[in-house]
C-alpha positions in Angstrom: 163.3 114.1 136.0 163.0 116.9 138.4 159.4 117.6 137.3 156.2 118.4 139.0 154.8 115.4 141.2 151.7 114.8 139.1 153.9 114.7 135.7 156.6 112.4 137.5 153.8 109.8 138.4 152.2 110.1 134.8 155.7 109.5 133.3 156.6 106.8 135.7 153.2 105.0 135.5 153.7 105.2 131.3 157.3 103.9 131.7 156.0 101.0 133.8 153.4 100.0 131.1 155.8 100.0 128.5 158.1 97.5 130.4 155.0 95.3 131.2 154.1 95.3 127.4 157.8 94.3 126.7 158.3 97.1 124.4 162.1 97.8 124.0 161.6 101.1 122.1 159.0 103.7 122.9 159.0 107.4 122.8 159.5 109.4 126.2 158.9 113.0 124.7 158.1 113.7 120.8 159.5 116.5 119.2 157.1 118.3 117.2 157.9 120.9 114.6 155.1 122.4 113.0 157.2 125.0 110.9 160.7 125.7 110.3 160.4 129.5 109.8 162.0 131.6 112.7 162.3 135.3 113.4 165.9 135.1 114.3 168.9 133.6 112.5 171.0 132.0 115.5 174.6 131.0 114.5 174.2 127.5 116.0 171.0 126.4 114.4 170.6 125.4 110.7 166.7 125.0 110.8 166.1 128.3 108.6 168.6 127.1 106.0 165.7 125.2 104.3 164.4 126.6 101.1 161.9 129.6 101.1 159.0 127.5 100.1 159.7 125.1 102.8 159.9 128.0 105.3 156.4 129.4 104.3 154.8 125.8 105.1 152.7 125.5 108.2 151.6 121.9 109.6 147.9 121.6 110.0 146.4 121.2 113.2 145.1 117.5 112.7 148.4 116.3 111.3 150.3 118.0 114.3 148.1 116.2 116.9 147.6 113.1 114.9 151.4 112.4 114.8 151.5 112.8 118.8 148.7 110.4 119.2 150.2 108.1 116.6 153.5 107.6 118.6 151.7 107.8 122.2 154.5 109.9 124.0 153.1 111.4 127.3 155.2 114.5 126.4 155.4 116.8 123.6 158.0 119.6 123.0 156.9 122.0 120.4 159.8 123.5 118.4 160.6 124.8 115.1 161.4 127.3 113.9 159.6 129.5 116.2 156.2 127.9 117.0 154.3 131.3 117.9 154.6 132.3 114.3 152.4 129.5 113.4 148.8 131.1 113.1 147.1 127.9 114.7 149.6 127.2 117.5 147.1 127.8 120.3 144.7 125.4 118.6 147.6 122.6 118.5 148.3 123.1 122.2 144.6 123.2 123.4 143.9 120.0 121.4 147.0 118.4 123.0 146.4 119.8 126.6 142.8 118.3 126.2 144.2 114.9 125.7 146.2 115.2 128.8 149.5 115.4 127.1 152.3 117.5 128.9 153.1 120.4 126.3 156.3 122.4 126.5 156.2 125.0 123.9 159.7 126.1 122.9 160.0 129.8 122.1 162.5 132.7 121.8 159.9 134.9 123.2 159.9 137.8 120.8 156.1 137.2 120.2 155.4 135.6 123.6 153.6 138.9 125.2 151.7 139.5 122.2 150.3 135.9 122.0 149.9 135.3 125.6 146.1 136.0 125.4 145.7 132.9 123.0 146.9 130.6 125.8 145.5 129.2 129.1 147.5 128.3 132.1 147.3 124.6 132.9 149.5 122.0 134.6 149.7 120.5 131.3 151.3 123.2 129.6 154.7 125.0 129.9 156.5 128.0 127.9 160.0 126.7 127.5 162.0 130.1 126.7 165.5 129.8 125.1 168.0 131.8 126.9 171.8 131.1 126.1 173.3 133.7 128.5 173.1 137.1 130.1 172.2 139.8 127.9 175.4 140.6 125.9 176.0 136.9 125.5 172.5 135.9 124.4 171.9 138.6 121.8 175.0 137.7 120.1 174.2 134.1 120.0 171.0 134.7 118.4 172.6 137.7 116.3 169.9 140.4 117.5 170.2 143.1 120.1 167.1 143.3 122.7 166.3 139.7 122.4 167.3 139.1 126.0 165.4 141.8 127.5 162.3 141.0 125.7 162.5 137.2 126.8 163.2 138.5 130.2 160.0 140.8 130.5 157.9 138.0 128.6 158.8 135.4 131.3 157.8 137.8 133.9 154.6 138.6 132.4 153.9 134.9 131.7 154.5 133.9 135.3 152.4 137.0 136.7 149.4 135.5 134.4 150.0 132.1 136.2 151.8 130.1 133.3 154.5 127.7 134.1 157.8 128.7 132.6 161.0 126.9 132.0 164.1 127.8 130.2 166.4 125.9 127.7 170.2 127.1 127.7 172.8 125.7 125.1 176.4 126.3 125.7 179.4 126.4 123.4 183.2 126.3 123.6 183.2 129.8 124.1 181.3 129.4 127.3 183.2 129.2 130.9 182.2 127.6 134.1 181.6 131.4 135.0 179.3 132.2 132.3 177.3 129.0 133.1 177.1 129.9 136.5 176.0 133.5 135.9 173.2 132.6 133.5 171.7 129.7 135.7 171.8 131.9 139.1 170.1 134.7 137.2 167.3 132.3 136.0 167.0 130.5 139.3 167.5 133.3 141.7 166.4 136.6 140.0 163.9 135.6 137.4 162.7 132.5 139.3 161.7 130.3 136.4 160.2 126.9 137.4 162.7 124.8 135.8 166.1 125.2 133.7 167.3 122.8 130.9 170.9 122.6 129.8 172.9 121.3 126.8 176.0 121.2 125.3 175.8 122.5 121.7 175.5 119.9 119.0 177.1 120.6 115.7 174.1 121.0 113.3 175.2 120.0 109.6 173.6 123.3 108.2 174.5 125.7 111.2 176.3 128.7 109.8 178.8 128.7 112.9 180.6 125.3 112.8 183.6 126.6 114.9 182.2 126.7 118.7 180.9 123.4 119.4 181.8 121.7 122.4 183.6 118.3 122.4 183.1 115.5 125.0 186.0 116.3 127.3 185.2 119.9 127.1 181.8 119.5 128.1 182.6 117.2 131.0 185.1 119.9 132.2 182.9 122.7 131.7 179.8 121.2 133.7 182.2 119.6 136.4 183.4 123.1 137.4 179.9 124.8 136.9 178.3 122.2 139.1 180.9 122.5 142.0 180.1 124.1 145.2 176.7 122.6 145.6 174.9 124.3 142.6 173.5 121.1 141.2 171.4 121.1 144.4 170.7 124.5 144.4 169.6 124.9 140.8 166.2 123.9 139.6 167.4 121.7 136.9 164.8 119.8 134.8 167.2 116.8 134.4 167.6 113.1 136.2 170.3 113.3 138.4 172.0 110.5 136.2 171.8 112.9 133.0 173.8 115.6 135.3 176.1 112.8 136.3 176.8 112.2 132.6 177.5 115.9 131.5 180.1 115.7 134.4 181.7 112.6 133.1 180.9 110.6 136.2 179.0 107.9 134.3 178.7 107.4 130.5 175.9 106.1 128.5 174.9 105.1 125.0 172.4 107.3 122.9 168.8 106.5 123.0 168.0 108.3 119.9 164.6 106.6 119.5 163.5 108.1 123.0 162.5 111.4 122.0 161.6 111.2 118.3 161.1 114.1 115.8 158.2 114.9 113.7 158.2 117.6 111.2 156.9 118.9 108.1 158.8 116.1 106.3 157.6 113.3 108.5 159.4 111.3 111.1 162.9 112.3 111.0 166.0 109.6 111.2 167.5 109.1 113.7 166.8 112.2 115.8 166.0 115.8 115.5 169.7 116.8 115.3 170.7 114.6 112.3 168.7 114.0 109.2 169.1 110.6 107.4 165.8 110.8 105.9 162.2 110.7 106.7 159.5 108.2 106.9 155.7 108.5 107.0 154.7 106.6 110.1 156.1 106.5 113.4 156.0 102.5 113.2 158.3 102.6 110.1 160.6 105.0 112.0 161.0 102.3 114.8 161.0 99.3 112.9 162.8 100.1 109.8 165.6 102.5 111.3 169.0 100.8 112.0 169.5 102.3 115.4 172.6 100.2 116.0 174.6 102.2 113.6 174.2 105.3 115.5 176.3 106.6 118.7 179.6 107.5 119.7 182.2 104.9 118.1 179.7 104.3 115.5 179.0 107.2 113.4 181.5 110.0 113.2 178.8 112.6 113.5 177.8 111.4 116.9 181.2 111.5 118.6 181.2 114.8 120.2 177.2 114.7 120.8 175.9 114.7 124.5 172.7 116.4 124.1 169.6 115.7 126.0 167.7 114.4 123.2 169.8 111.2 123.3 171.2 110.8 126.5 168.3 111.9 128.8 166.2 109.3 127.7 169.1 106.6 128.6 169.4 108.2 131.9 165.6 107.9 132.8 165.6 104.3 131.4 168.7 103.5 134.0 167.1 105.3 136.8 163.8 103.4 136.4 166.0 100.2 136.1 167.5 100.5 139.6 165.9 100.7 142.9 169.0 102.9 144.2 168.8 105.5 141.6 164.9 105.5 141.5 165.0 106.4 145.4 168.0 109.1 144.6 165.8 110.6 141.9 162.7 110.7 144.2 164.6 112.2 146.9 166.0 114.7 144.7 162.8 115.8 143.3 161.2 116.2 146.7 164.1 118.0 147.9 164.7 120.3 145.1 163.9 124.1 145.8 160.8 125.7 144.4 160.3 128.8 142.3 158.7 131.7 144.5 
C-alpha cells in the first residue's frame, strides 16, 4: 500500500508474524461501524434503511474498542453511518490510538469543522473524507447541495491544524474517465490531500439506486482509461500496485473477504460489510464458522460484479508479500510516490 513508511513497516511486520504463526486467515483492517445513523441519504448506500430504533443506537466505547482488540487488526476504519454523530467518537479514537492502532475515521465532513477540537493530530490517526466527484456530481450523489463545498473547507481546516487527511471516492456507471480524472486531479493537485482511495460502486441490496453500479468490464475500461498518461504514478493513491492492476484488468484475483472483517451494532457480519448473511458474536466464530469458499465471482451471483477494495485489496497485499518482485515494486512505488505539500 502507498502509506507512510512507519505504517508500512508496522503492517509488513504484522503480516510476517501471521505467516510465521501459520495463520491462513487474519484481518488486515477491521471495519468498525459504531452506528448506522447518518446526516445524508446517499443513493448508493443502504445503511440508513434500518428501522428507526436501530438508527438511534450507539455502540458503547468499551464494545467498540474490545472488538478491535479481539480481532487484532493493526488498522481500523471507523465508518457507519456518519461516525461524527456518535457522542463518544473522540473517546473511541483516543483509546484506539493509545493502543497504536492506525485509525481512519470515514466521514462526509458535514460535522468535521465543528468536531475538530475533539481530536488531536497523530501519525496513528487520519480523517478519510468521502468525495464522489466535483461539486455538482458529488452533491447529486449524496442528495444534498453544499456538501462538496463544506467537505472542501473542512479538509482545508483539518490540514491547517496538522491532521492527516485522505479521501475515498466511489465511482458509478454514470462516471467517465474524464470525471474520474477531474476529481482525482482536484484532490491531488489543488486540495493536496495526503492520499486517495478509489472504488467501483457495489450494489448494496438496500440501496435506493440499483441502476448505476458498475460491472466488471465497465470497471476495467473506466480505470484503464483514467490511469493512462502516467496518472497512476502522479496521483497519491492509497492502494497497492497490484490492486490498481486489478482495477485495470491486468491481473485478476479471488476475493479475500476475511481480510477486512466488519463489526457493527449487530456483531461480526458475514461475509463482509457489503453483504449481510447473518451476524455472529465473536471474531473467532466469524472466521471458523463462515463458509468462505461459497463467496466470490462464479460462486455467488451477488459477487459477480464486485471489485471493491474490501475484498480485493487484501488479496493484492498478500500477493505482494508473497512475491519478491512485487514487494520490491511496491517499495519502489512507495518511495517514489509524490508527497502532499
